[in-house]
N, C-alpha and C positions, 0 to 999 in steps of 0.2 A: 525749334522744338519746343513742342506740346508736354507742359508735364501736368502727370497725372492729379488731383488733390483727393487727400479723401473726404468722405461726407464730414459738413461740420458738426453733426451731430457722433461720429465715431470715437473713441473714445481710445485715448494714449498711453493710457496705464492701466493696469489693473491689479486687483488685489484678491487673493485667493480667499472663494466663500468660505471651505474649508480644505484640512489636509488629514493625510494617512500618517502613522506616525510607523517610523521603521520598524518593522515588526517580523521582517525573514533576512535575514545574511548567507541564505543557503543551506542544501545540506535538507534533513525530510521534513515534511510537512506532514498531515494528515486529520485529515475531516472528518467530525462528525456523525454519527449513521445518518441522521435529520440532516444534515446538512446546513445546520444555523452557527457552527461555533470550529474553528481548525487550529490545530494547537500544528504550531512553526517554529524552528530552532533558529536561535539568535544568537549564535558563537556557541557557550556552553549552557545559555538558556532555553528558557522555552515559555512560547507566546501563544498565550487563548487568546481568541480572535475573534470578535460576534462580526460572521459574516456582510451580513446587512448591512452595520455601520461603518465598518472597520476599525472599532472601537478596541484597545485591548484589557479585557478582563482579567486577565493575570497575569503575570510575569512572575513564574516557579524557577528558583534558583539552581541552576546547575555544580557540578563542580568546577572544575578546571582544565575538562578534557569536551571538547566538541558533544556534539548529538550527535549521533550514527542510524537511533531508528525511536519512532513512534507509531503509537496504536493509542485508541478510545474504544473503549468496552462499549459491548452492547446497547446500555440502555445509555449509557453517554455520562454515566455519572461519575466513572474514571478515567484517567489519562497514562498511559503505560511507558516510560521513556530506558531508554540505553544510553550508556555514551559509552568515549573512548576508555576509560578506566576503566569499565569492564560492569561498573553499576548499574544496575538498574532497578525502577523506582515507581513506586505505586502513588498517583497521588488525584485528589478527591476536586472533579473540573468543578465543582460545583465553591468551596472555597479556597482552593489553590493550595492547601495544605500537601504536608507528605505522608502519606501512607504506610507506605513501607516503602526497605529498599534490601536489595539482596544479591549476591553475586550468581551470574548464572552461568556463563561460562568463561575458561581460560584467556579467550582473546576476543577483540568487541565483537560486538553485536552487529547485524546487515540488516538484518529485517524485522519484526514482529508481524503478529496478526491471532486476531481471537476466532472463535469458532463459531457457528452458529447457537448454539444454544448462550452459549457466554460465560461457560465453567471453566473454558480454557484458553491460555496464550501459548502462541508457538512462538519459539525465540531460534533465530539463525546465525552461526557465529561462524569466523572466519578460523577455527581447529575443526574445521568439516562434518561439525555435527548441527543434526538441531533437537531443539530440546522443548516440550509440555511441560508446562504447571498448571495447576491449580489456583485459579483465580483469589478464589475464598480466602484459602489457605495458605499458600504461598508454596506449596511444595514439589517437587520435579516430579512428574507423572511418568514420561517417556525419556527415554535418549537414542535416538536412531543415530546410529552410524554404521557407516558404508560409503558416503560422498567421495572421490576422490579430488576431492579441491573445498577450495569455500566453498559455505551454502549463503545462496545471492536470497532468496528468495522463498516463501513458503505461504501455504493460502488452504483452509479447511475447506473438506469438500460442502457447500452450500442446506446440503441435505443435513441435517442433522444426524439422522437416521445410519448415515452413512459411515461416518466416524474413518473418513480417510482425509491422510494428509498428505499432501502433494508439497516435493523441494525440485528446489533451481541450483545449479551448481554451476560454478564460474568455469567448471571445463565443458560445460553445454550440456551436462547427462538432466536429467530430470525423472524425479525417485518416488512412487506413491505407495506411502505406508500404512497397514493398517492396525488403527487405534486400538483393537482387541486383542490381536495377536502379538503385536510389538514390531512385524517381519517387514521387510519390503516384498512387497506383490507385484510392482514393478518396475522396470527400468527404459525409460524413453531414452534414443541416444543420436538424436539426427543436427540440434545445433551443435557448431562450430566454435561459438564463444563464450561468453558469460552470458546464462538466463538473468534474466530481468524482471520477469512478469508472469502471473498465471493468470488462466480465470476460468471460467467453466460458463459457457452461454446459457444458461437455462431458460432463456426468454425466445431460444432460439428452437428448433422440431428437434426434440431429441436433444436437445441441449443437455440435459441432467449426466445424458451417459457419453459426454465429449467434457475434452482440455485443450484450451487454447494456452500457448506458453511464446512468450517475444523472450528476443536476447540482441546480444548488440552483434549478429551473425548477418543483419537486416531481414529478418525472413519472420514470419510468426505460422505455427506449428498446430495443425487441429491431430487431437488424439482420441482416438476412441477410449474410454475408459475404466472398459471390462477384458478389452485386449490387449492396451496400450499398443497399438500399434498405428501411425501412424495416416491419416486420413487424406489430409492434403496441406499446402503449405500457398504461404503469403506472400511476395516480396513487400516488402516496407521501402526500400532504397535508402534509407538511414537504419543508423541504429537506434535500438528502443528501445529506450530507458524506463516505461512504463506504458499500461496497459489497461483501459478498461471495457468491458463486454456489457452492449448496452442496449435495450429494451425497444426497438425500434418504434414500437407504441406510445413509451415515456418520453422520447428523445425524439420527437416531431419538431417540435424548435429548434435540435440544433442540427439535423442530416435535413429537414426538406419535410413536409408534408406529402411531394410525389416520390421520393427515395421510400419512407416509413408503407408507402401504401403499397409502390412497386415489389417490395420485399419485407412483410411485415413479421416471417420469421429469422430476420439475420439477423448476425451478432455486430 
């Protein structure tokens, strides 16, 4: 029996040229708008990591409870965080220093998001409410009540002139709230499980008039944001834990040039 020997110049031992620190232990993670930095939960702390190098720039100390939600300001200068202790924190992303802490809800916050103007922050909680906060001054501008279950996700309409906040709940309901009148203007009930993500596909044809909702019931629904009626349903075959609406013209490297050219208005 012949034994194949490795080439004489083949190395038998290897030493790592570089390695990354453990900067994420599960839980929420948020990418800055320019894609250069990522904030990641690491137990009760938060690591701010440079995407290009994997270097941890800041370790933001937490309290004794795990991080439940993270968000970046539009200009990338601030990071918003929430923990299971119900404490919300605002951090200076450049220095890593705490700017402000406050209590937003009486139960843990499950999601946070910032509006297109960068002046408002929305928080969703297990207390079945969604609240909107003035980023600069830190006071609550809106308190939306009406969901029958935990509010799991939220999204401001990307057109700053629309002044609409969408929320999704654990029971599958999606709601639209008018920030001017502070009233619920639409209720969408087709999901049979927790809503995990919302998106407005602005790159698609008439995309600003549509809303996409993903849930753990293994489907994504497309809604008309004027009538709040369901337009279509796309099966995903697995529970959706997150969703992003891509512009095919800008995502050619991810989805392939042929797919981008075939459906330039697809979401």
